PyMOL commands that place a pseudoatom at each C-alpha (Angstrom):
pseudoatom trace, name=CA, resn=MET, resi=1, chain=A, elem=C, hetatm=0, pos=[0.000, 0.000, 0.000]
pseudoatom trace, name=CA, resn=GLN, resi=2, chain=A, elem=C, hetatm=0, pos=[1.330, 3.399, -0.990]
pseudoatom trace, name=CA, resn=ASN, resi=3, chain=A, elem=C, hetatm=0, pos=[1.440, 6.256, 1.517]
pseudoatom trace, name=CA, resn=LEU, resi=4, chain=A, elem=C, hetatm=0, pos=[-0.346, 9.358, 0.314]
pseudoatom trace, name=CA, resn=PRO, resi=5, chain=A, elem=C, hetatm=0, pos=[1.420, 12.701, 0.704]
pseudoatom trace, name=CA, resn=HIS, resi=6, chain=A, elem=C, hetatm=0, pos=[0.542, 14.304, 4.004]
pseudoatom trace, name=CA, resn=SER, resi=7, chain=A, elem=C, hetatm=0, pos=[1.861, 16.699, 6.621]
pseudoatom trace, name=CA, resn=GLN, resi=8, chain=A, elem=C, hetatm=0, pos=[1.408, 16.131, 10.336]
pseudoatom trace, name=CA, resn=GLU, resi=9, chain=A, elem=C, hetatm=0, pos=[2.371, 19.749, 10.977]
pseudoatom trace, name=CA, resn=ALA, resi=10, chain=A, elem=C, hetatm=0, pos=[-0.258, 21.069, 8.559]
pseudoatom trace, name=CA, resn=GLU, resi=11, chain=A, elem=C, hetatm=0, pos=[-2.969, 18.942, 10.154]
pseudoatom trace, name=CA, resn=GLN, resi=12, chain=A, elem=C, hetatm=0, pos=[-1.928, 20.075, 13.626]
pseudoatom trace, name=CA, resn=SER, resi=13, chain=A, elem=C, hetatm=0, pos=[-1.926, 23.704, 12.480]
pseudoatom trace, name=CA, resn=VAL, resi=14, chain=A, elem=C, hetatm=0, pos=[-5.458, 23.443, 11.105]
pseudoatom trace, name=CA, resn=LEU, resi=15, chain=A, elem=C, hetatm=0, pos=[-6.739, 21.884, 14.323]
pseudoatom trace, name=CA, resn=GLY, resi=16, chain=A, elem=C, hetatm=0, pos=[-4.808, 24.396, 16.424]
pseudoatom trace, name=CA, resn=CYS, resi=17, chain=A, elem=C, hetatm=0, pos=[-6.283, 27.328, 14.508]
pseudoatom trace, name=CA, resn=VAL, resi=18, chain=A, elem=C, hetatm=0, pos=[-9.807, 26.070, 15.114]
pseudoatom trace, name=CA, resn=LEU, resi=19, chain=A, elem=C, hetatm=0, pos=[-9.090, 25.582, 18.806]
pseudoatom trace, name=CA, resn=SER, resi=20, chain=A, elem=C, hetatm=0, pos=[-7.696, 29.099, 19.117]
pseudoatom trace, name=CA, resn=LYS, resi=21, chain=A, elem=C, hetatm=0, pos=[-10.488, 30.767, 17.127]
pseudoatom trace, name=CA, resn=GLU, resi=22, chain=A, elem=C, hetatm=0, pos=[-13.769, 28.893, 17.316]
pseudoatom trace, name=CA, resn=SER, resi=23, chain=A, elem=C, hetatm=0, pos=[-15.456, 30.949, 14.592]
pseudoatom trace, name=CA, resn=LEU, resi=24, chain=A, elem=C, hetatm=0, pos=[-13.183, 29.310, 12.011]
pseudoatom trace, name=CA, resn=ILE, resi=25, chain=A, elem=C, hetatm=0, pos=[-15.053, 26.031, 12.218]
pseudoatom trace, name=CA, resn=ALA, resi=26, chain=A, elem=C, hetatm=0, pos=[-18.157, 27.642, 10.723]
pseudoatom trace, name=CA, resn=ASP, resi=27, chain=A, elem=C, hetatm=0, pos=[-16.099, 28.442, 7.608]
pseudoatom trace, name=CA, resn=MET, resi=28, chain=A, elem=C, hetatm=0, pos=[-14.276, 25.125, 7.526]
pseudoatom trace, name=CA, resn=ILE, resi=29, chain=A, elem=C, hetatm=0, pos=[-17.336, 22.932, 7.969]
pseudoatom trace, name=CA, resn=HIS, resi=30, chain=A, elem=C, hetatm=0, pos=[-18.240, 23.316, 4.279]
pseudoatom trace, name=CA, resn=ASN, resi=31, chain=A, elem=C, hetatm=0, pos=[-14.747, 22.789, 2.897]
pseudoatom trace, name=CA, resn=LEU, resi=32, chain=A, elem=C, hetatm=0, pos=[-13.049, 20.266, 5.142]
pseudoatom trace, name=CA, resn=THR, resi=33, chain=A, elem=C, hetatm=0, pos=[-14.111, 16.756, 6.087]
pseudoatom trace, name=CA, resn=GLU, resi=34, chain=A, elem=C, hetatm=0, pos=[-12.789, 14.214, 8.528]
pseudoatom trace, name=CA, resn=SER, resi=35, chain=A, elem=C, hetatm=0, pos=[-11.326, 12.222, 5.633]
pseudoatom trace, name=CA, resn=ASP, resi=36, chain=A, elem=C, hetatm=0, pos=[-9.158, 15.198, 4.641]
pseudoatom trace, name=CA, resn=PHE, resi=37, chain=A, elem=C, hetatm=0, pos=[-6.940, 14.326, 7.594]
pseudoatom trace, name=CA, resn=TYR, resi=38, chain=A, elem=C, hetatm=0, pos=[-4.405, 11.527, 7.097]
pseudoatom trace, name=CA, resn=ASN, resi=39, chain=A, elem=C, hetatm=0, pos=[-3.756, 10.896, 10.784]
pseudoatom trace, name=CA, resn=PRO, resi=40, chain=A, elem=C, hetatm=0, pos=[-6.628, 8.926, 12.401]
pseudoatom trace, name=CA, resn=VAL, resi=41, chain=A, elem=C, hetatm=0, pos=[-6.151, 10.829, 15.658]
pseudoatom trace, name=CA, resn=HIS, resi=42, chain=A, elem=C, hetatm=0, pos=[-6.588, 14.127, 13.811]
pseudoatom trace, name=CA, resn=GLN, resi=43, chain=A, elem=C, hetatm=0, pos=[-9.666, 12.702, 12.075]
pseudoatom trace, name=CA, resn=GLY, resi=44, chain=A, elem=C, hetatm=0, pos=[-11.137, 11.906, 15.481]
pseudoatom trace, name=CA, resn=ILE, resi=45, chain=A, elem=C, hetatm=0, pos=[-10.316, 15.330, 16.900]
pseudoatom trace, name=CA, resn=TYR, resi=46, chain=A, elem=C, hetatm=0, pos=[-11.910, 17.080, 13.925]
pseudoatom trace, name=CA, resn=ASN, resi=47, chain=A, elem=C, hetatm=0, pos=[-14.969, 14.819, 14.173]
pseudoatom trace, name=CA, resn=ILE, resi=48, chain=A, elem=C, hetatm=0, pos=[-15.390, 15.751, 17.850]
pseudoatom trace, name=CA, resn=MET, resi=49, chain=A, elem=C, hetatm=0, pos=[-14.943, 19.448, 17.010]
pseudoatom trace, name=CA, resn=LEU, resi=50, chain=A, elem=C, hetatm=0, pos=[-17.747, 19.184, 14.442]
pseudoatom trace, name=CA, resn=LYS, resi=51, chain=A, elem=C, hetatm=0, pos=[-20.029, 17.401, 16.892]
pseudoatom trace, name=CA, resn=LEU, resi=52, chain=A, elem=C, hetatm=0, pos=[-19.399, 20.022, 19.588]
pseudoatom trace, name=CA, resn=TYR, resi=53, chain=A, elem=C, hetatm=0, pos=[-19.962, 22.828, 17.086]
pseudoatom trace, name=CA, resn=ASN, resi=54, chain=A, elem=C, hetatm=0, pos=[-23.303, 21.314, 16.072]
pseudoatom trace, name=CA, resn=ILE, resi=55, chain=A, elem=C, hetatm=0, pos=[-24.344, 20.854, 19.712]
pseudoatom trace, name=CA, resn=PHE, resi=56, chain=A, elem=C, hetatm=0, pos=[-23.495, 24.483, 20.538]
pseudoatom trace, name=CA, resn=GLU, resi=57, chain=A, elem=C, hetatm=0, pos=[-25.393, 25.724, 17.474]
pseudoatom trace, name=CA, resn=VAL, resi=58, chain=A, elem=C, hetatm=0, pos=[-28.497, 23.852, 18.651]
pseudoatom trace, name=CA, resn=LEU, resi=59, chain=A, elem=C, hetatm=0, pos=[-28.053, 25.216, 22.173]
pseudoatom trace, name=CA, resn=LYS, resi=60, chain=A, elem=C, hetatm=0, pos=[-27.714, 28.778, 20.870]
pseudoatom trace, name=CA, resn=THR, resi=61, chain=A, elem=C, hetatm=0, pos=[-30.876, 28.373, 18.810]
pseudoatom trace, name=CA, resn=ASN, resi=62, chain=A, elem=C, hetatm=0, pos=[-32.771, 26.915, 21.768]
pseudoatom trace, name=CA, resn=SER, resi=63, chain=A, elem=C, hetatm=0, pos=[-31.507, 29.672, 24.073]
pseudoatom trace, name=CA, resn=LYS, resi=64, chain=A, elem=C, hetatm=0, pos=[-32.740, 32.347, 21.672]
pseudoatom trace, name=CA, resn=SER, resi=65, chain=A, elem=C, hetatm=0, pos=[-36.080, 30.572, 21.393]
pseudoatom trace, name=CA, resn=ASN, resi=66, chain=A, elem=C, hetatm=0, pos=[-36.372, 30.253, 25.196]
pseudoatom trace, name=CA, resn=ALA, resi=67, chain=A, elem=C, hetatm=0, pos=[-35.499, 33.925, 25.638]
pseudoatom trace, name=CA, resn=LEU, resi=68, chain=A, elem=C, hetatm=0, pos=[-38.171, 34.877, 23.126]
pseudoatom trace, name=CA, resn=ASP, resi=69, chain=A, elem=C, hetatm=0, pos=[-40.733, 32.665, 24.894]
pseudoatom trace, name=CA, resn=LYS, resi=70, chain=A, elem=C, hetatm=0, pos=[-39.876, 34.262, 28.255]
pseudoatom trace, name=CA, resn=THR, resi=71, chain=A, elem=C, hetatm=0, pos=[-40.159, 37.752, 26.782]
pseudoatom trace, name=CA, resn=ILE, resi=72, chain=A, elem=C, hetatm=0, pos=[-43.566, 36.959, 25.286]
pseudoatom trace, name=CA, resn=ALA, resi=73, chain=A, elem=C, hetatm=0, pos=[-44.747, 35.513, 28.619]
pseudoatom trace, name=CA, resn=ILE, resi=74, chain=A, elem=C, hetatm=0, pos=[-43.654, 38.691, 30.455]
pseudoatom trace, name=CA, resn=ILE, resi=75, chain=A, elem=C, hetatm=0, pos=[-45.401, 40.902, 27.923]
pseudoatom trace, name=CA, resn=GLN, resi=76, chain=A, elem=C, hetatm=0, pos=[-48.581, 38.839, 28.158]
pseudoatom trace, name=CA, resn=THR, resi=77, chain=A, elem=C, hetatm=0, pos=[-48.472, 38.906, 31.964]
pseudoatom trace, name=CA, resn=LYS, resi=78, chain=A, elem=C, hetatm=0, pos=[-48.302, 42.679, 31.899]
pseudoatom trace, name=CA, resn=LYS, resi=79, chain=A, elem=C, hetatm=0, pos=[-51.248, 42.727, 29.463]
pseudoatom trace, name=CA, resn=VAL, resi=80, chain=A, elem=C, hetatm=0, pos=[-49.231, 44.455, 26.763]
pseudoatom trace, name=CA, resn=PRO, resi=81, chain=A, elem=C, hetatm=0, pos=[-50.730, 43.675, 23.366]
pseudoatom trace, name=CA, resn=ILE, resi=82, chain=A, elem=C, hetatm=0, pos=[-48.443, 41.893, 20.926]
pseudoatom trace, name=CA, resn=THR, resi=83, chain=A, elem=C, hetatm=0, pos=[-48.686, 43.098, 17.372]
pseudoatom trace, name=CA, resn=HIS, resi=84, chain=A, elem=C, hetatm=0, pos=[-47.232, 41.260, 14.426]
pseudoatom trace, name=CA, resn=SER, resi=85, chain=A, elem=C, hetatm=0, pos=[-45.904, 43.057, 11.394]
for i in range(1, 85): cmd.bond("trace and resi %d" % i, "trace and resi %d" % (i + 1))
show_as sticks, trace
zoom trace
């Protein structure tokens, strides 16, 4: 079996950049897949990063939804009419 060209340092740099600046994963998610990493350990790390990113995105969405629900409940309690545009 032939070894494909790869660079451990490049893979580590990519993972390190994402760890140091979390907003990068949103850009990378569309261009980089787990299979782009040669090292199985790096594949696993990237896979976990993607899973955590997806979990946090769901949590952010739910938090915004919960905040909106709480705001609506407060407005309704105070008998303030809600108008929709």
